[in-house]
C-alpha positions in Angstrom: 0.0 0.1 0.1 1.2 3.5 -0.9 2.3 5.6 2.2 0.6 9.0 2.3 1.6 11.6 4.5 -1.6 13.3 5.7 -1.6 16.4 7.9 -4.4 16.8 10.7 -5.8 20.2 9.6 -3.7 22.3 7.0 -5.1 26.0 5.8 -6.8 25.6 2.6 -5.1 28.3 0.5 -5.5 29.2 -3.5 -4.5 32.1 -5.6 -7.4 34.0 -4.6 -5.8 34.3 -1.2 -2.4 35.1 -2.7 -4.0 37.9 -4.7 -6.0 39.5 -1.8 -2.9 39.9 0.3 -0.5 41.3 -2.5 -3.2 43.7 -3.2 -3.4 44.6 0.3 0.5 44.7 0.2 0.4 46.9 -2.8 -2.3 49.1 -1.6 0.4 50.7 1.2 -2.7 49.7 3.6 -1.9 46.5 5.7 -3.4 47.2 9.3 -7.2 47.7 10.0 -8.7 49.1 7.2 -10.7 49.1 4.2 -10.5 45.3 3.7 -11.3 44.7 7.6 -14.2 46.9 7.2 -15.5 44.9 3.9 -14.9 41.6 5.7 -16.9 42.7 8.6 -19.9 43.7 6.2 -20.0 40.5 4.7 -20.2 38.4 7.8 -22.7 40.7 9.0 -24.6 39.6 5.6 -23.5 36.0 6.4 -25.0 35.7 10.0 -27.8 37.9 9.3 -26.5 40.6 12.1 -26.6 44.1 12.2 -23.0 44.2 13.2 -19.7 42.6 13.3 -16.5 43.0 14.7 -13.2 41.7 13.7 -10.2 41.2 16.0 -7.0 39.4 16.1 -8.8 36.0 17.7 -11.9 34.2 19.1 -10.2 34.9 22.6 -9.9 38.4 22.0 -13.4 38.4 20.9 -14.7 36.7 24.2 -12.6 38.7 26.5 -13.4 42.1 25.1 -17.4 41.2 25.2 -16.9 40.1 29.3 -14.9 43.3 29.5 -17.4 45.6 27.5 -20.3 44.0 29.7 -18.8 44.7 32.7 -17.7 41.1 34.1 -15.0 41.1 36.9 -13.7 39.8 40.3 -16.8 38.4 42.3 -18.9 37.3 38.9 -19.2 33.9 38.0 -19.2 32.8 34.6 -20.5 29.3 33.7 -18.3 27.1 31.3 -18.3 23.5 30.1 -15.2 21.4 31.2 -15.1 19.8 28.0 -13.6 22.7 25.7 -10.3 24.2 24.9 -8.6 26.4 27.4 -9.9 29.8 25.5 -13.4 29.3 26.8 -12.3 29.4 30.5 -9.1 31.4 30.4 -10.9 34.8 28.9 -13.0 34.3 32.3 -9.9 34.4 34.4 -8.5 37.3 32.2 -11.1 39.4 33.5 -10.7 38.4 37.3 -14.0 36.3 37.3 -14.3 32.5 38.0 -14.9 30.1 35.8 -17.7 27.5 36.7 -17.3 24.3 35.4 -20.2 22.2 34.2 -20.0 18.5 33.4 -20.9 17.2 29.9 -23.8 15.0 29.1 -23.5 11.5 29.4 -22.3 10.2 26.0 -22.7 13.9 24.6 -20.3 16.6 24.1 -22.8 19.4 25.1 -22.9 20.5 28.7 -25.7 18.8 31.0 -28.1 21.5 31.2 -29.8 20.8 34.2 -26.5 21.0 35.9 -25.6 24.4 34.0 -29.3 25.9 35.5 -28.2 24.6 38.8 -25.1 26.2 38.5 -26.6 29.7 38.0 -26.2 31.7 41.1 -26.7 35.5 42.1 -23.1 36.1 41.0 -23.6 34.5 37.6 -23.2 37.1 34.8 -22.4 34.9 31.8 -22.6 31.6 29.9 -20.4 30.4 27.6 -21.8 27.1 25.6 -19.4 25.9 23.1 -20.6 24.6 19.8 -18.1 21.9 19.5 -17.1 20.5 16.1 -19.3 22.7 14.2 -22.5 21.2 15.7 -24.9 24.3 17.5 -25.7 23.6 21.1 -29.3 23.5 22.0 -30.1 27.3 22.8 -33.4 26.6 23.4 -32.6 24.6 26.7 -30.1 27.4 27.6 -32.1 30.3 27.1 -34.8 28.5 29.0 -32.4 27.8 31.9 -31.8 31.6 32.2 -35.0 32.8 31.8 -36.1 30.3 34.9 -33.3 31.9 36.8 -33.8 35.4 36.1 -34.9 36.4 39.6 -31.5 35.6 40.8 -29.6 38.0 38.4 -28.1 40.9 39.7 -27.2 43.8 37.4 -24.2 45.5 37.8 -24.5 48.4 35.0 -26.8 49.2 32.5 -26.0 47.1 29.5 -26.4 44.0 32.1 -29.7 45.8 33.2 -31.0 45.7 29.4 -30.6 42.0 29.3 -31.9 41.6 32.8 -30.9 37.8 33.1 -27.6 36.1 32.4 -25.9 36.8 29.1 -25.5 33.8 26.7 -22.2 34.1 24.4 -21.5 31.3 21.8 -18.2 30.1 21.4 -18.7 29.3 18.0 -14.9 28.9 17.0 -15.9 25.9 15.6 -18.9 26.5 13.8 -18.9 29.6 11.2 -21.6 28.7 8.6 -23.5 26.2 10.8 -27.2 26.2 11.2 -29.7 25.6 13.7 -33.8 25.4 13.5 -33.8 27.6 10.3 -31.1 30.1 12.0 -27.5 30.7 11.2 -24.9 30.4 13.9 -24.1 34.3 14.9 -27.7 35.3 15.0 -28.8 32.5 18.2 -27.0 33.5 21.0 -26.7 37.0 22.7 -22.9 37.1 21.3 -21.2 34.7 19.1 -17.5 34.5 18.9 -15.9 32.8 15.6 -12.5 31.9 15.3 -10.6 32.0 12.1 -7.0 30.6 13.2 -5.2 28.5 10.9 -6.5 25.3 11.5 -10.2 26.4 11.5 -12.6 25.9 8.1 -12.2 29.7 7.2 -8.8 31.3 8.1 -7.2 34.5 8.3 -4.3 33.2 9.8 -5.0 34.1 13.2 -8.0 36.3 13.8 -11.6 36.1 14.9 -14.8 38.0 14.6 -17.8 38.8 17.0 -21.6 39.3 16.1 -24.5 40.2 18.7 -28.1 40.2 18.4 -30.3 43.3 18.4 -31.5 43.8 21.9 -33.9 46.4 23.1 -32.0 49.0 25.1 -28.6 48.6 23.6 -27.0 50.5 20.9 -25.4 48.3 18.4 -23.5 51.3 17.1 -22.2 51.9 20.7 -21.3 48.5 21.4 -19.4 48.6 18.2 -17.5 51.5 19.0 -16.7 49.9 22.5 -15.1 47.0 20.9 -13.3 49.3 18.7 -11.8 51.2 21.6 -11.0 48.3 23.8 -9.0 46.8 20.5 -6.8 49.7 19.8 -5.7 51.1 23.1 -9.0 53.3 23.9 -7.8 55.3 21.1 -10.8 57.4 19.6 -9.7 57.6 16.3 -8.8 54.2 14.4 -5.7 54.5 11.8 -8.0 54.8 8.8 -9.7 58.0 10.2 -6.2 59.6 11.3 -4.7 59.4 7.9 -7.4 61.9 6.8 -5.6 65.0 5.8 -5.4 67.2 8.9 -7.4 64.8 11.1 -4.0 63.7 13.2 -5.3 64.5 16.7 -6.7 62.0 18.7 -7.7 61.3 22.3 -7.3 57.9 24.7 -10.1 57.5 26.5 -8.8 54.5 28.8 -5.6 52.4 28.9 -7.2 49.6 27.0 -6.1 46.7 24.6 -4.3 45.7 21.2 -6.0 43.3 19.6 -7.3 44.5 16.1 -7.6 42.7 12.7 -5.1 43.8 10.0 -6.0 44.3 6.7 -3.8 41.6 5.5 -5.5 38.9 7.6 -8.8 40.3 6.4 -7.4 39.9 2.4 -7.2 36.6 3.1 -10.7 36.2 5.0 -12.5 37.7 1.9 -10.9 35.1 -0.2 -11.8 32.3 1.9 -15.3 33.8 2.4 -15.9 33.5 -1.5 -14.7 29.8 -1.5 -16.4 28.9 1.7 -19.8 27.3 0.2 -17.8 24.6 -1.8 -15.5 24.3 1.2 -18.5 23.5 3.4 -20.0 21.1 0.8 -16.5 19.2 0.6 -16.5 18.7 4.1 -19.7 17.2 4.1 -19.0 14.7 1.6 -15.9 13.7 3.7 -18.0 13.4 6.8 -20.5 11.0 5.0 -18.0 9.0 3.5 -16.5 8.5 6.9 -19.7 7.9 8.6 -20.8 5.3 6.2 -17.4 3.4 6.4 -17.6 3.2 10.0 -21.3 2.4 10.7 -20.4 -1.5 11.3 -17.6 -0.5 13.8 -17.7 -0.6 17.3 -17.5 3.4 17.5 -19.8 6.5 17.7 -19.4 9.4 16.0 -20.6 12.8 16.0 -23.9 13.4 14.0 -23.2 16.6 12.0 -26.5 16.8 10.0 -30.1 16.1 11.0 -33.5 17.5 10.1 -33.2 20.6 12.1 -29.6 21.5 11.9 -26.5 21.6 9.9 -22.8 21.6 10.7 -20.2 23.4 9.8 -18.2 20.2 9.5 -15.3 21.2 11.6 -13.9 18.3 13.3 -14.7 14.5 13.0 -14.9 13.0 16.3 -14.8 9.3 17.0 -15.2 7.4 20.2 -13.7 4.0 20.4 -16.4 2.1 22.5 -14.1 -0.7 23.3 -11.0 1.2 24.3 -9.5 3.3 26.9 -6.9 6.3 27.3 -3.8 3.8 26.6 -5.4 1.9 23.7 -6.8 4.9 22.3 -3.3 6.6 22.2 -1.6 3.6 20.8 -4.4 4.0 17.7 -3.1 7.4 17.3 0.6 6.2 17.4 -0.1 3.5 14.8 -1.9 6.0 12.5 1.1 8.4 12.7 3.5 5.3 11.8 1.3 5.1 8.6 1.4 8.9 7.9 -2.0 10.1 9.4 -2.0 12.7 11.9 -5.1 12.5 14.3 -5.7 14.3 17.5 -7.7 14.3 20.4 -10.7 17.1 21.2 -10.5 17.4 24.2 -8.4 16.8 27.2 -10.7 17.9 29.6 -9.8 21.3 31.4 -10.2 20.1 34.9 -7.0 18.1 34.0 -4.7 20.8 32.9 -2.2 22.2 35.4 -3.9 25.6 35.2 -7.3 24.6 36.3 -6.2 22.0 38.6 -4.4 24.9 40.5 -8.1 26.3 41.0 -9.1 23.5 42.9 -10.8 21.6 40.1 -10.6 17.9 40.3 -11.5 15.6 36.9 -13.2 13.1 39.2 -16.2 15.5 39.5 -16.5 15.5 35.7 -17.3 12.0 35.1 -18.9 12.2 31.8 -16.5 14.6 30.7 -13.7 12.4 31.3 -15.6 9.4 29.6 -15.9 11.3 26.5 -12.0 12.0 26.6 -10.9 8.7 27.4 -11.5 7.1 24.0 -11.7 9.8 21.7 -9.9 10.5 18.5 -10.2 12.9 16.0 -9.6 12.2 12.3 -7.8 14.4 9.6 -10.9 16.3 8.3 -10.2 19.4 6.0 -10.7 20.5 2.0 -7.2 19.6 0.8 -8.0 15.6 1.6 -8.4 14.0 -2.0 -10.8 10.9 -2.2 -7.9 8.4 -2.4 -6.4 10.0 0.9 -9.8 9.7 2.6 -10.1 6.1 1.5 -6.4 5.7 3.1 -7.4 7.1 6.2 -10.5 4.8 6.5 -8.9 1.7 5.5 -6.0 2.3 8.0 -8.3 3.2 10.8 -10.6 0.6 10.4 -7.4 -2.0 10.3 -6.0 -0.7 13.1 -9.3 -0.7 15.3 -10.3 -3.8 14.3 -7.1 -5.3 15.9 
């Protein structure tokens, strides 16, 4: 058998991305400027929202949302234990306390009953994770926050406008996903997307934040606040300052630096034009994987259903007759055959940073059970049909033994 070299998730670049970046370089405008603003406009159209702000990461999007909404020391934010660190680290960055919730049994989503029970007078946000590109059950999430709104104690006017715990989707994986005839980006109160190099749509690094229009909340004011926080608190961006005679600016507060550049946005604009075809290809690969594994002793994520459609970001497989050591051996054997696999995720309570906060994986049995036999197969739009078959043949052979 021919030996392939199959990386886990390389970026899918074409000549279109090269041309957009070259155009930005030749224009003399390489930081936040016209391409970034155009990218924001098109993303808002895609997500059916009034506004989008583009920043240098999804992490920045989530952290600035917490800051703009006034979350800080003494507050609590509910997050899943089964996620990447960014979901919880942003809570620590603002001085609040991450309250972790176990997964459902055999389901990567949070246990919504336990999530509801975790809401206290200190809870300000819940950050669900649309893992693998599949949108969470926001009906249950919003029902929980509505049922506990009597506990909510707003600390400022923005929080008072919501009158309940605010829901911010960590949709790092889910740009382009749909749920109940709505598109990811218009479902949660706030939604954060990642355009990191391994994501479906990439800007190398980068992220975007959307939010739903809310009575009592000025969308333009929110957008300006995100601009201020992302650019040192400067009341004019670089584009505005270049206008003749318009050099003078003010610093409103000593804020942060996490804006998106036009070089990044140029890549994003090209990717956006190609995105529908990229999603179609991901679905082809997912359906082929699922067909090939249907008679194996595994459980896979269901990416498509009658009322939802995933972005097809990750192909998670649980090896039902295996444990951690056997799972790791499968990954090593796949690597020996040139196939890079991964694990999503090692639970946060197993990480040093969160163990030091007093978290113990023993308190998250469902989360650990998801992790202990999970392996993620390569899924990206640079895979050829032959490579997909190579992955399947080797994976089935290895796990069968």
